[in-house]
N, C-alpha and C positions, 0 to 999 in steps of 0.2 A: 227268520230267526237269525241270530248272530252265530255265526259258524264257531265251532269248537276249536279252539287252540291246540294245534299239534306240536311235537317236538321240533318237526321240520319248520313249521312256520315261526316257532319261537327263535330258532336259530337264525332264520333269515331276517327276521325283525332285529335281533341284535346286531347282526353284520352290516344291516343297512344303517343303524345308529352308529356303529363305530365308523364306518366309512365317512359320515358327516362331522366326525371329531378329529382335529388334527392331532391331538396327543394320545389317541387311542390305538394300540395295535390290533390287527385282526386276527394273528394267531390264535390268541386265547379264545376268540369267538368261534373259531373253526375247530379248535381241539378240545373244547370243554365238554363235560359228560353232564347231561341232563338227568337230575335224580327224581325230580317230582314236579308236576304242574298242577298248580292249586287254582281253580276256577271261581272267581268272585264276581259279584253283580253289586252295581251300585245304582241308585235311583237319583235322577235329576229332575226336580220339579221347577216349571217355570210358569209365571204369570205375566203376560203382557197386557196392558191397560193403555188403548190409544185414546189420549184425551185431547180436547180443544180448549184453549183459554183465549179470552180476549181483553185487549185494554186499548185505551186511546191516548194519543200524545198529540201535542200541537206541532205543526208545521206551517211554514210561509213560504210563499213565492212571490215575484215582483207582480204587481196588480196592472195587467196590460190591457184589460178589458172594462173600461168604465161602462157602467149600467148593468154589469152581470152580477152584482152582489144579490144576497138573498133578500127577498121582500120581508118587511118588518113582520115580527110575530110569526115566522115560519119556523117551528122547532126542529132540531136535527133529529135524525132516526136515532133510537135506541141501538147500542152495539149488537146486541143478539137478534135485532129485527133485520139486520143487512143480510142479504144472501151472499155467501162465499163458498165457491166450489170446494169440496174436501178431497186432499190428495188420496193416493191409494193407501190403504190400511196399514198401519204399523210403520209408516214411512215419515220421520219427522221433517217438518217444513215451518218456516215463517213467512207470512205474506203481509205486506202492508196496502191499504186502500183508503181513499178519501171517504170521509163521512159525509153523505149529502145534506146539504142545508145547514152545514155549520161554519161557513165562511164569514169572516170579518174583516173589513178593510180598514186599515190604519195608517198613519204616516210612518216613514221608514225610521225605525229606531236608530239606525247607524249614521244617517245623514240629517236627521230630523226633518225630513220632508222636502229638503233642497235638492236633491237628485245627484249632488256631488258632495265630495268629501275632501277634506284637507289632504295635500300630498304629504306622505310621511318622510320623503327624501328632503325636501327643501323647506317644509314644515309652513307651508303656504306662501313661502316669499317669492316663489317663481325662479329664483335664482339660487346656484350652489358655489361653493369655493372652486375656484380654478385648479384643476388637477395638475396642470403644467407648472405654474408658479406658486402653488399651494396657498395662495390668496395674498402673495406679497407684491405682485403687479410686475415683478421684474424677473428676468432669466438671469439667475445668479452668476452662472458660468460665463455667460457673454456680456453681463452687465448692459443689457438692453430691455426695453419694455416688453412685457409679454404680448406676443401679438394674438394669442389665441383668445384672451379675455379683452384685448385693447387696453391693457393697462389698468383695467377696474379691479382685478383680483376676483372677480365673479363672473360666472357664464349662465346662460339660460339653461334651467333645469331639464334634462332630457326625459325624466319620467313624466312630467305633467305638461311639457312643452312650454314652460313658462307660464302657465295659467295660475299655478299655485294650488289648483285642486284637480281631482279626477274623478271620473264618472263613478258614482257609488257602486261598489261590486255587490252589495246586497240587494239593493232594488234595481240596479242596473239602469239608473237614471230615471226610472219611473216614479219617483218621489213617494210611492205608497206601496204597501205590501197586503196581500191577501192572506190572512191567517185562517188556518182551517184544522179541524181535528183528523187525525189519521189513524184508522183502526189498525192495530197489530194483531194478528191472528198467528197463534202458535200452536201447532199440532206436535205431540210428543208421545212417543212410544216408552213408557214407563214399565220397567222389568224387574220383577222379583224372582230371585233364584235361589234355590235350596238344593244341597246334596246331600244324601243321607249320611249318616256318621259311619265311620269305619275306624278300625283298630290297627291299622297297617302302618308300616314305617314309610309313609308315602305323602308327599304334599298334596293335600286336598285340592289346592287351587289349580293344580295341573288338569283336574278333570273338568274345568269350566272351558278349557281350550281345545276340547275334542268334542266329536259328536258321538250320539248313542242312537240305539233303536227306539223309534217312538211308539211306544206301547198304550198310550192314552192322549186323546185330543178332544178339547171342548171349547167352542167358541160361541159367543152370542153377544148382545148388547150388554148384559150382565150374566156371569157365571156364578154358579153355585158351588160350595165347598165341595171336594171329593170325599166320600164317606165309604168307610170300610175297605181301604186299601190294603192290600197284604202287608206292606211296611207302614205301621201306625205313624211314624214320622212325616211321611207324605200327607197324610190326611190331615195331621196338625199344622204342617206348613201350608196347606192349601187354606185352612180356616184363616190362619193368621195374615197370608198375603192378602186375601180378598178383603179381611177387614180393614188392612192398612191401606189399600188403594182406595176403598171406599171412603175412609175418613180423610185421606190426603187430597183426593181429587174431586170428590163429588160437590163440595161447598165452593172451591176456588175455580173450577173448571167444569167442563161438561165431558163425561165419559161416552165416548162413540161406539167403542167396541171392546171386548175383552177375549183373551185365549189363554187357555192353560193346557200344559202339557207335561206328560211324564216320559222321560227317556230312560232307558236301560242301558248302562254304560259297563261293557265288560272290562275285567281286570284279570290279569292272569299272573300269578306269583310264581316265579321260575327260580326252583331250587338247582343249583348246578354245583359240580365241582371241577377244579382246575389245580393240578399239581399237588394234589392230595389236600386241598383246603376247600372248605364250603363257601360258596358265595349265593347272591341273590339280586335279581332283577325283576322289574314289573314290565308287563305290557298292557296298555290301557287304551280305550276308545276303538271305534271301528277304524280309525286310520293306523291302529297297531304302533302308537308311540311307545318309546321305550323310556323308563327311568332306572338308572343303575346306581346302587348304592356304593359299592367298592369294587370298580372293574380292577382285575389282576394285572393287567398289562397296560399301565398307564404311566406317562412321563410328565414331568413338569417342565415346560419350555415357554419361551416368549413367542406367543403367536401372533402373527400379524394378519389381519383380515383384509383381504384383497377386494 
């Protein structure tokens, strides 16, 4: 069970919080007088649905093995008939693998089946403008014919070695490509979270960042809504979450496993007095995090995070 917050623990939690803030003084935390501790409890419901979805996409590679194409009339496997190992539960992952019997051999679309493509530097000419004479054929300062290009104003293209074309980067000179279907399997952990309502001057989103005591856990291929929970909001949240996940994932993917939990998150409302004035702060979560509404010893300064 969650230990009951005492005045000593409440003061230590505040001192630890103040020490982490550059603009908060520690004297007030040490000298304040705690007047009242109000113990509260919040429930956090979470539904996790581990789903698997499959789709296919076309990919290609240079065709280097003539005679390895599929025999005619051999249909590819259905996506859901392929055996793919499932990762650990509730751990998202994406995996790609080739669909058997889906290969098709075609001419390379980049070089049109020639195995070579026009050089982009010389545009197929095999020669480029001389960088020394800028194509003028003369060394202007020396009034001599350019020796680098022998007075032609052009020189052999270094990119294609003067051939005007390069080995096609798409088919790597093989002239043909093997197109095939690629199975894309995505495992995803879909989470629904609900925290019971409260009437505190406290940001509810902070509770999603702390842990609580697990008081209920149920997991199976399909879980059923929680019934007659002491807080009716949790029962309603369970019904809504399971219905939403069933609608969202049962048609577009496959539900592999579900897990629903209820956590008890402790919150302590600390009323204290300092210099004759009343103040308030909250301690929440098993980590004893602190949220301060208006700390009495605080200065505004330009803080630099080192």
